[in-house]
C-alpha positions, 0 to 999 in steps of 0.5 A: 462452496456453492458449487454450481451456483453464482460461481465467482469468475475473476475475483474483483477485477473490473468487468468480473461477473458471476454465472448462474446455471439455473438461468444460464445467464451472466451478471456483472455485479460492479456498480461504478459511481463517484468515490464520494462516500469513502471514510477516511480518518481525519488528520490530527484527530487521534487521541489516546483515552487509556494508555496501554495496560497489558503487561508483556509477560515472558517467562523468566529463564531458569538458572540451569538453562544459561550457563555462567561465563566462568562455567563455559571457560572452565568446561571448554577451551573456546574462550567465546562466550555470551554473558548471561544478561545478553542471553536473557535479554535477547531470549525475552526480546524473541519471545515478545516478538513471537507473542506479537504474532501469536493470535488466539482465536477464542478472543472476540471483541473486548470493547463495546458501546451500550446505548443507555436510554431513559425517559429524560436523558440518553447516553453512551456507555463504553465497556472495555477490558483492561487491567495489567492482566486483562481480568478487569471490566471497566464501564465508563460514561461517554460524554456527549460531545462531538469527540467523546471522552470518559467521565465516570468509570466503575470496574469489576474484577474477574478470576480469569482473563476476559475474552469477550464483551457483548451487549444486548440490543435495546436493553441495559444489559451486557455480557462478559465471557471468560474461558470458564463462565458467561456473566450477564450484567445491568449498567445503571447510569445513576447521574452524570458522574455516577454509573453502577454495575449489577451482576444478574446471571452467571453460566458456568462452562459445566452447564454446556460440556465442561470445556472452555467457551469459544464464543457467545451470541445473544438474539437480536430480536429477543433479549432472553435467548443466548447461544454458547459454543465451546472450543470442541464444537459443543454448542447450546441454546439458553434462555434467560428467565426471571424468578421470584417476580424479579424485574431483572434476569436471575437464572437461566435455562438450557433449551437444547444441546448439540455438537459439530465436533470434528476430529480433524479440526485443530483450531479452537476457532468456533463462532455462532450467530442466530439465523433467520429465526429465533431458534435457528443458529449458524455454527461455524468453524475454520472448515465448515458452517452449519445451519442448526434448528431444533428439528435439523442440522445441515452443513451448508459450507465445507472449506477445502484446502484453498480457503478458510472460514474467518468470520461471520456478521449480521448487520444490525437492524435486519435478519435477511442477509449476513456477511461471510468472511474467508481467506479469499473473499467476502460474501453476502449470503441470504439467511432464509435458505443460506443461498450465496447472493454475491462473493467478492475477492478482497485480495488480502493476505491468505495467511492472515487468520486474524481477519474479522468483520465489522458490518455497518449499515449506511444509506441502505448499504452494508459497509464491511470493515475487514480488520486485521488484528496483525496489521494496522490496516482496515479494508472496506467493501460496500455491498448495495442493492439495485433492482433487488440484486446485490452489487459492490458499490464503488471500489474497495479501499483501505484506511489506517486506524492506528498509527502504529499498532494493529486493532483488537476491537473497534466500535463506531459511535453515531455511524453516518456521514462523520462517525467517531470510532473507538479502538482497542489494541492488543495491549488494551490501549483505548484510543479515539479518532474522528472520521469523514467522508469524501466531500466532493465527487471523484469521477471514475474514468471508464477508460484510460485517459490520454497521456499528457505530453511531456513537460520537457520537449525533445530537441529538434521539435520546432516550437510555436513562434510566440514561445520561440520569440519569448525564449530569444528575448529571455536569452538575450536579457540574460546574456546582457546581464551576465556580460555586465556582472562579474559575479554571476556564475550561473549554470548554462541551464539558466541561460538556455530554456531546456523546456523547449527548443534552443532559441535560434539567436543563441547561435549568434552569440556563440563564435570560435573559441574552443568550446563545444556545446551539447544539449540533451533532452528529456529521455536518454534511453533510445535505440537511436541517439540524436545530437544537436551541436551548436557553435562555439561559445564567445569570450563574453560567456567564457567565464560563465561556462567555467563550471562545465569544463568536464562532463564527469565533474559536472555530473558528479556535482549535480548528483552531490549537491541537493541545491543544484537546480539541475537535480530536479531534472533527473527524475526517477524514470532516469530522465535527464534535461540539462546542458553540458559543455566540453572543452575540445582538448579534454576528453572523457578521462575519469568518466569510468571513475565516476561511473564506479561511484554511481548506482546501477541506474545512473550508471546505465544512464551514463552508458546511454550518454555514449552512443555505441557507433561502428568503428571508423564512422562519423557521427550522425547528421541532424539536419532532420530530426531522426529521434525524439530522445537525443543523447550526448555525442561522445562515444565509445566502441562496443567491445564486440565488433560488428558481424558485417562484411568488410566490403560493405562497411568500406563502401558505407564509409566511402559514401559517408565521407563523400556526403559530408563537406570538408569543414564538417567535424568528426568525433571518432569512437574509441575506448576511454583509455585511448580517447582521440580528441575530435578535430575543431568544428568549423563554423560552416554548417554541415551538409545533410546526409541522404535518407538512404544512407542515414537509414542504413547507419541507424539500423547498424547503430541500433543493433550494436546498441541492443547487443550491448544493452542485453550484455551489460544490463541483463536484458533490461530493455 
């Protein structure tokens, strides 16, 4: 549409622009501003005024369409049969589910608010469709409170179902369209508790072309002009007249008759709006849009295979611009020459043909509420003007108007800073809710803010002296309390603060007692694992560490106990922060059984707890931090052997054994079935490994681990 003029390039992303071939220039229509004007429903303000009225009818199943169980048994040897009641119920439920997905494009707004003004008073009159078959028009007086309610109602029944309700601006008249006629009524508020309705004019379908009406529209500037279109594309311009010196309209006169009939147009959707002049119409179908005047008729928009026209709306109080909604974008159009001013992609479902527009003017801007009649969702796109050029103000946003049902119609009362909206669902339920705008500005960042540091620092970082002293004091106090109490069976995570590095005075509290403590920090997905191994635990802390005798049992308890403090440290991004304790005469027996019971993510997490080292190599030395992502040191060799030369591995192992002190401990990598227990650790500190040797070791470990990830996790990393 509109080729060669203001071509929209990137459809709504930041930095999108339009290109004008006439001036060979680019324009950036996005106007960034704080989100202080966004509307949102007030919590707990939803209130149902009229419950659902429409009956969900489904055609009854004929007696011959469903065989009885006895007939099935007699006519077939198959003993399987379905009772008639089950078939009938299932068929009706399927029809009801299908009926909820059916959208009739000939239905317009079934809810309208008429502003009734007299010299001494003014009030709002709500006009809605109701009844079990949707053939009753209810005219009700709305209370003048902050949240209006219905006080007096007058009902008018029609011979066919109501398909559209519209009002004539600045008058007491409203119209009702059915498939066979259009009627004009006058509403009279006789007192606070009484309302009257009088029928003035009725226009039958034979006055146009004998087809069912599809849409009706009144001229916002002259109350006497009315335009009608039917499902075949025949449309006409009518004038309401007064005869016999009557003060109200009592007759009509057809001025013009034309057609946009297209044999290829299969949809009954037809809609029209008054254009820049009183005798100029915009006639729209799913595939084209025409500008009609008494002398000419021009086709302005032709939709191709990738888009369809959905709705057309003119903001109240002006006649210079209209808003056009398609399956891909919402556009501002200048009605004087029907030129595209700005188009913006709404990124909604392109298969949803039930989208409709409700355009409201606020603070010199057009707030376009895109309503879906299939989903309880409303998208708001705001258009404004800056230096006489159209702009998209702020970011498009969404709100949910109804808690469960999609809307058929929505109207706003006193649209402004805190409007009240009334809504009608497909089942003719009328409800009310209150809306508010964001009261404080929310700054929109122009660039990505700097990432926040992790809440749990990695093991190996040197904490600040003040924080380290605080940690040492807290650990000393906890240990003293645990030594005095016999009932303090708390987790080791309460003793050692995992939010920072392990305090130095913990080593003085640990002695030779056959226990080994391993500390894992924030994340465990890494190519290189870092291990911080502490000394053994003294007798005073022996009973406190009893729940940590087996790593698999502890992990299972953490996952099954929702009240455990360690559960909060297992986040959705597979992060982990806890302390695990192993008894050195106990291996990883049963860890595969635990792994089979875990989800895929936690199973992968458990695999990362066991770094994949080459066969017959010792664990890493961590005199210096090698990675910010540590892991548990108990390892399992990869099933696929490393493709390395034996001489190189032998030399590497020899250099590694020479670089380590005789008293340093080793953990040999083996499979879980034949796990070998590591030798008891010594209280002497380990000798550091040279930088060159560590780099070579890390390269081999990284390659082996990456191969295992691609094979077991399907290339997740």
